[in-house]
DOZA-537829 format. One record per residue: x, y, z of N, C-alpha, C in turn; residue in one letter. Coordinates in nm, 3 decimals, always signed. Layout:
REM residues N
(site (X; Y; Z); (X; Y; Z); (X; Y; Z); A)
...
//
This chain:
REM residues 113
(site (+8.699; +7.288; +10.500); (+8.789; +7.413; +10.412); (+8.784; +7.509; +10.574); E)
(site (+8.899; +7.538; +10.623); (+8.866; +7.623; +10.687); (+8.927; +7.799; +10.666); T)
(site (+8.869; +7.862; +10.646); (+8.896; +7.966; +10.635); (+8.983; +8.089; +10.734); F)
(site (+9.103; +8.111; +10.715); (+9.185; +8.188; +10.837); (+9.214; +8.345; +10.794); K)
(site (+9.106; +8.426; +10.857); (+9.145; +8.572; +10.793); (+9.280; +8.606; +10.776); V)
(site (+9.310; +8.574; +10.961); (+9.472; +8.591; +10.941); (+9.601; +8.594; +10.815); E)
(site (+9.567; +8.432; +10.793); (+9.673; +8.435; +10.659); (+9.609; +8.499; +10.544); S)
(site (+9.528; +8.507; +10.526); (+9.443; +8.583; +10.395); (+9.503; +8.731; +10.455); V)
(site (+9.491; +8.782; +10.530); (+9.554; +8.906; +10.520); (+9.681; +8.924; +10.521); V)
(site (+9.757; +8.833; +10.548); (+9.922; +8.808; +10.523); (+9.940; +8.797; +10.405); A)
(site (+9.878; +8.743; +10.302); (+9.840; +8.739; +10.185); (+9.830; +8.872; +10.102); S)
(site (+9.769; +8.940; +10.126); (+9.746; +9.060; +10.123); (+9.658; +9.120; +10.025); G)
(site (+9.506; +9.022; +10.025); (+9.384; +9.044; +9.906); (+9.292; +8.925; +9.964); E)
(site (+9.164; +8.990; +9.994); (+9.074; +8.910; +9.957); (+8.972; +8.905; +9.943); C)
(site (+8.850; +8.858; +9.854); (+8.740; +8.919; +9.832); (+8.628; +8.818; +9.872); E)
(site (+8.514; +8.896; +9.891); (+8.384; +8.818; +9.917); (+8.219; +8.902; +9.876); F)
(site (+8.161; +8.846; +9.834); (+8.054; +8.862; +9.776); (+7.916; +8.898; +9.894); S)
(site (+7.931; +9.004; +9.854); (+7.766; +9.112; +9.904); (+7.692; +9.196; +9.860); V)
(site (+7.556; +9.225; +9.898); (+7.515; +9.254; +9.833); (+7.484; +9.400; +9.902); T)
(site (+7.495; +9.496; +9.821); (+7.469; +9.650; +9.809); (+7.287; +9.721; +9.750); I)
(site (+7.230; +9.731; +9.828); (+7.108; +9.738; +9.759); (+7.043; +9.597; +9.771); G)
(site (+7.044; +9.633; +9.662); (+6.942; +9.490; +9.575); (+7.063; +9.418; +9.480); A)
(site (+7.203; +9.492; +9.436); (+7.246; +9.448; +9.371); (+7.388; +9.398; +9.436); E)
(site (+7.423; +9.264; +9.347); (+7.513; +9.196; +9.387); (+7.661; +9.227; +9.347); S)
(site (+7.767; +9.255; +9.463); (+7.885; +9.286; +9.448); (+7.992; +9.224; +9.471); R)
(site (+8.126; +9.231; +9.476); (+8.230; +9.209; +9.530); (+8.314; +9.267; +9.596); T)
(site (+8.361; +9.279; +9.774); (+8.396; +9.342; +9.832); (+8.551; +9.295; +9.768); L)
(site (+8.661; +9.346; +9.772); (+8.764; +9.316; +9.758); (+8.856; +9.386; +9.815); L)
(site (+8.928; +9.307; +9.961); (+9.057; +9.386; +10.029); (+9.155; +9.396; +9.990); L)
(site (+9.248; +9.499; +9.987); (+9.392; +9.436; +9.954); (+9.472; +9.472; +10.104); T)
(site (+9.586; +9.532; +10.069); (+9.681; +9.548; +10.166); (+9.659; +9.716; +10.213); K)
(site (+9.608; +9.796; +10.117); (+9.592; +9.919; +10.161); (+9.451; +9.991; +10.086); D)
(site (+9.370; +9.887; +10.056); (+9.248; +9.998; +9.993); (+9.138; +9.866; +10.014); K)
(site (+9.012; +9.913; +10.026); (+8.874; +9.876; +10.031); (+8.784; +9.876; +9.859); L)
(site (+8.797; +9.785; +9.798); (+8.696; +9.816; +9.685); (+8.575; +9.752; +9.694); K)
(site (+8.471; +9.820; +9.631); (+8.374; +9.782; +9.589); (+8.321; +9.723; +9.430); I)
(site (+8.336; +9.618; +9.404); (+8.362; +9.578; +9.241); (+8.180; +9.531; +9.154); R)
(site (+8.171; +9.597; +9.087); (+8.096; +9.533; +9.007); (+8.130; +9.437; +8.865); K)
(site (+8.103; +9.267; +8.900); (+8.203; +9.221; +8.783); (+8.320; +9.244; +8.827); K)
(site (+8.406; +9.289; +8.719); (+8.544; +9.306; +8.752); (+8.582; +9.466; +8.762); K)
(site (+8.492; +9.524; +8.711); (+8.502; +9.666; +8.725); (+8.483; +9.744; +8.869); K)
(site (+8.593; +9.834; +8.905); (+8.560; +9.874; +9.072); (+8.440; +10.002; +9.042); T)
(site (+8.367; +9.987; +9.130); (+8.266; +10.065; +9.160); (+8.310; +10.240; +9.221); M)
(site (+8.364; +10.185; +9.377); (+8.437; +10.240; +9.453); (+8.518; +10.184; +9.542); S)
(site (+8.618; +10.301; +9.544); (+8.724; +10.235; +9.684); (+8.772; +10.347; +9.760); K)
(site (+8.825; +10.287; +9.883); (+8.853; +10.345; +9.984); (+8.951; +10.330; +10.050); Y)
(site (+9.053; +10.413; +10.080); (+9.163; +10.394; +10.157); (+9.110; +10.361; +10.276); E)
(site (+9.191; +10.290; +10.388); (+9.131; +10.225; +10.532); (+9.129; +10.303; +10.568); Y)
(site (+9.231; +10.432; +10.555); (+9.251; +10.544; +10.681); (+9.082; +10.637; +10.658); S)
(site (+9.046; +10.591; +10.568); (+8.896; +10.701; +10.560); (+8.799; +10.565; +10.646); A)
(site (+8.808; +10.497; +10.684); (+8.716; +10.402; +10.756); (+8.721; +10.459; +10.894); L)
(site (+8.609; +10.491; +10.954); (+8.588; +10.523; +11.101); (+8.513; +10.420; +11.142); A)
(site (+8.458; +10.275; +11.091); (+8.419; +10.177; +11.171); (+8.365; +10.097; +11.087); N)
(site (+8.338; +9.950; +11.128); (+8.346; +9.899; +11.048); (+8.248; +9.790; +11.169); V)
(site (+8.116; +9.746; +11.176); (+8.024; +9.669; +11.286); (+7.908; +9.593; +11.151); R)
(site (+7.891; +9.516; +11.225); (+7.738; +9.404; +11.221); (+7.636; +9.484; +11.284); P)
(site (+7.535; +9.484; +11.187); (+7.411; +9.530; +11.204); (+7.359; +9.463; +11.302); L)
(site (+7.316; +9.508; +11.433); (+7.242; +9.397; +11.533); (+7.095; +9.325; +11.510); P)
(site (+7.011; +9.381; +11.414); (+6.889; +9.293; +11.383); (+6.911; +9.219; +11.246); R)
(site (+7.002; +9.194; +11.170); (+7.011; +9.170; +11.071); (+7.129; +9.069; +11.080); D)
(site (+7.097; +8.914; +11.097); (+7.248; +8.834; +11.086); (+7.321; +8.844; +10.989); E)
(site (+7.327; +8.913; +10.878); (+7.412; +8.875; +10.744); (+7.441; +9.061; +10.723); S)
(site (+7.392; +9.099; +10.769); (+7.430; +9.276; +10.741); (+7.558; +9.306; +10.852); G)
(site (+7.619; +9.411; +10.761); (+7.728; +9.509; +10.803); (+7.738; +9.644; +10.791); L)
(site (+7.800; +9.746; +10.876); (+7.812; +9.867; +10.799); (+7.946; +9.917; +10.800); S)
(site (+7.993; +9.982; +10.682); (+8.117; +10.050; +10.703); (+8.084; +10.190; +10.714); L)
(site (+8.138; +10.271; +10.784); (+8.117; +10.426; +10.835); (+8.239; +10.471; +10.814); S)
(site (+8.249; +10.590; +10.709); (+8.322; +10.612; +10.672); (+8.346; +10.789; +10.726); L)
(site (+8.467; +10.805; +10.723); (+8.515; +10.935; +10.840); (+8.454; +11.083; +10.764); N)
(site (+8.373; +11.042; +10.645); (+8.312; +11.187; +10.596); (+8.169; +11.173; +10.635); D)
(site (+8.100; +11.084; +10.725); (+8.035; +11.062; +10.791); (+7.899; +10.994; +10.701); G)
(site (+7.963; +10.940; +10.556); (+7.850; +10.860; +10.533); (+7.860; +10.687; +10.580); S)
(site (+7.792; +10.628; +10.520); (+7.797; +10.491; +10.541); (+7.707; +10.432; +10.425); E)
(site (+7.838; +10.296; +10.449); (+7.765; +10.191; +10.355); (+7.748; +10.039; +10.406); I)
(site (+7.594; +10.025; +10.388); (+7.538; +9.926; +10.397); (+7.568; +9.800; +10.357); L)
(site (+7.586; +9.718; +10.395); (+7.570; +9.560; +10.277); (+7.523; +9.450; +10.364); M)
(site (+7.524; +9.335; +10.285); (+7.481; +9.192; +10.380); (+7.553; +9.104; +10.282); A)
(site (+7.620; +9.034; +10.392); (+7.721; +8.917; +10.356); (+7.624; +8.789; +10.327); A)
(site (+7.695; +8.697; +10.265); (+7.602; +8.613; +10.195); (+7.545; +8.488; +10.393); Q)
(site (+7.585; +8.500; +10.455); (+7.541; +8.450; +10.594); (+7.561; +8.493; +10.698); N)
(site (+7.580; +8.525; +10.842); (+7.653; +8.537; +10.950); (+7.791; +8.526; +10.929); A)
(site (+7.852; +8.364; +10.919); (+7.953; +8.338; +10.957); (+8.090; +8.404; +10.830); M)
(site (+8.014; +8.461; +10.706); (+8.059; +8.542; +10.633); (+8.075; +8.678; +10.681); E)
(site (+7.984; +8.713; +10.672); (+7.967; +8.855; +10.768); (+8.076; +8.879; +10.892); R)
(site (+8.091; +8.807; +10.960); (+8.174; +8.790; +11.060); (+8.299; +8.773; +11.066); E)
(site (+8.355; +8.703; +10.911); (+8.487; +8.702; +10.828); (+8.497; +8.860; +10.798); K)
(site (+8.435; +8.888; +10.721); (+8.468; +9.055; +10.683); (+8.489; +9.146; +10.754); I)
(site (+8.425; +9.155; +10.891); (+8.443; +9.215; +10.986); (+8.547; +9.240; +11.052); V)
(site (+8.601; +9.119; +11.077); (+8.723; +9.108; +11.095); (+8.852; +9.091; +11.020); K)
(site (+8.854; +9.046; +10.845); (+8.957; +9.080; +10.787); (+8.958; +9.250; +10.738); A)
(site (+8.857; +9.319; +10.732); (+8.852; +9.476; +10.779); (+8.944; +9.520; +10.894); V)
(site (+8.880; +9.486; +10.960); (+8.983; +9.547; +11.102); (+9.127; +9.478; +11.120); L)
(site (+9.175; +9.375; +11.023); (+9.317; +9.347; +11.084); (+9.380; +9.380; +10.921); L)
(site (+9.283; +9.423; +10.814); (+9.385; +9.501; +10.710); (+9.412; +9.657; +10.794); F)
(site (+9.308; +9.664; +10.840); (+9.342; +9.859; +10.889); (+9.490; +9.829; +11.017); C)
(site (+9.420; +9.699; +11.097); (+9.561; +9.719; +11.183); (+9.693; +9.690; +11.085); Q)
(site (+9.688; +9.610; +11.033); (+9.806; +9.584; +10.940); (+9.892; +9.677; +10.900); H)
(site (+9.787; +9.776; +10.829); (+9.865; +9.900; +10.769); (+9.941; +9.972; +10.834); L)
(site (+9.810; +10.006; +11.003); (+9.892; +10.112; +11.079); (+9.986; +10.025; +11.128); K)
(site (+10.055; +9.890; +11.121); (+10.149; +9.887; +11.189); (+10.255; +9.901; +11.051); E)
(site (+10.247; +9.888; +10.914); (+10.337; +9.895; +10.832); (+10.370; +10.059; +10.850); E)
(site (+10.246; +10.160; +10.831); (+10.322; +10.302; +10.824); (+10.423; +10.301; +10.949); K)
(site (+10.358; +10.267; +11.102); (+10.430; +10.276; +11.243); (+10.599; +10.221; +11.209); R)
(site (+10.604; +10.094; +11.140); (+10.742; +10.083; +11.107); (+10.794; +10.133; +11.016); R)
(site (+10.734; +10.172; +10.909); (+10.806; +10.275; +10.848); (+10.877; +10.408; +10.858); G)
(site (+10.782; +10.476; +10.981); (+10.805; +10.595; +11.075); (+10.929; +10.536; +11.126); L)
(site (+10.929; +10.424; +11.162); (+11.093; +10.406; +11.277); (+11.181; +10.367; +11.217); S)
(site (+11.158; +10.357; +11.077); (+11.279; +10.299; +10.995); (+11.350; +10.441; +10.937); M)
(site (+11.252; +10.594; +10.911); (+11.299; +10.685; +10.914); (+11.404; +10.719; +10.978); V)
(site (+11.296; +10.749; +11.130); (+11.327; +10.780; +11.242); (+11.486; +10.740; +11.265); M)
(site (+11.504; +10.617; +11.279); (+11.639; +10.558; +11.293); (+11.740; +10.603; +11.141); A)
(site (+11.688; +10.628; +11.060); (+11.837; +10.687; +10.943); (+11.826; +10.828; +10.979); M)
(site (+11.752; +10.876; +11.077); (+11.752; +11.066; +11.068); (+11.886; +11.057; +11.160); A)
//
């Protein structure tokens, strides 16, 4: 089975199993927010506009970092290196998609003025 990040982003939602600290969590990516869940309960959520950066950790094949605009950082581990790459790509694509949606919305408002 091939995982196509672009098609998942187009569908508007995807989730990944991650570890934060020693805790198992679900990283849920929706079209407008990133949520960290424990079972079905949302522990924290962030607008994509609050994200400064998402990047793989250089010396950890499954680790990644989400940097927030407030200077804080969320470190997590994916199940493996391939899963980590999918998470990074999906977050970046959701951020890009949201920017394009906002730009389109602004264009429509300007056209109506």
